[in-house]
C-alpha positions in Angstrom: 61.1 -43.0 1.4 58.8 -40.9 3.9 61.1 -38.2 4.3 61.2 -37.7 0.2 57.8 -37.9 0.2 57.3 -34.9 2.6 60.0 -32.8 0.7 58.3 -33.4 -2.5 54.8 -32.2 -0.8 56.6 -29.3 0.3 57.9 -28.5 -2.8 54.5 -28.7 -4.4 53.1 -26.8 -1.8 55.7 -23.7 -2.2 55.1 -24.1 -5.9 51.3 -23.4 -5.6 52.2 -20.6 -3.3 54.6 -19.0 -5.3 52.0 -19.4 -8.6 49.0 -17.7 -6.7 51.2 -14.9 -5.6 52.5 -14.0 -8.9 48.6 -14.3 -10.4 47.6 -12.1 -7.4 50.5 -10.1 -8.3 49.8 -9.7 -12.0 45.9 -9.4 -11.2 46.7 -6.1 -8.9 48.7 -4.8 -11.3 46.2 -5.1 -14.3 43.6 -3.6 -11.9 45.6 -0.7 -11.2 46.4 0.0 -14.9 43.0 -0.2 -16.0 41.9 2.0 -13.0 44.2 4.7 -14.0 43.1 4.4 -17.9 39.3 4.9 -16.7 40.2 7.7 -14.3 42.1 9.3 -17.5 
């Protein structure tokens, strides 16, 4: 039971990190696109 709980916690942590990285990546992409549009 304890090992299952720790693995479940690890999965939740891993998912949160993945979501954070994806959001950060999309924010950077949008920022670069708007920067290019402004410079043009």
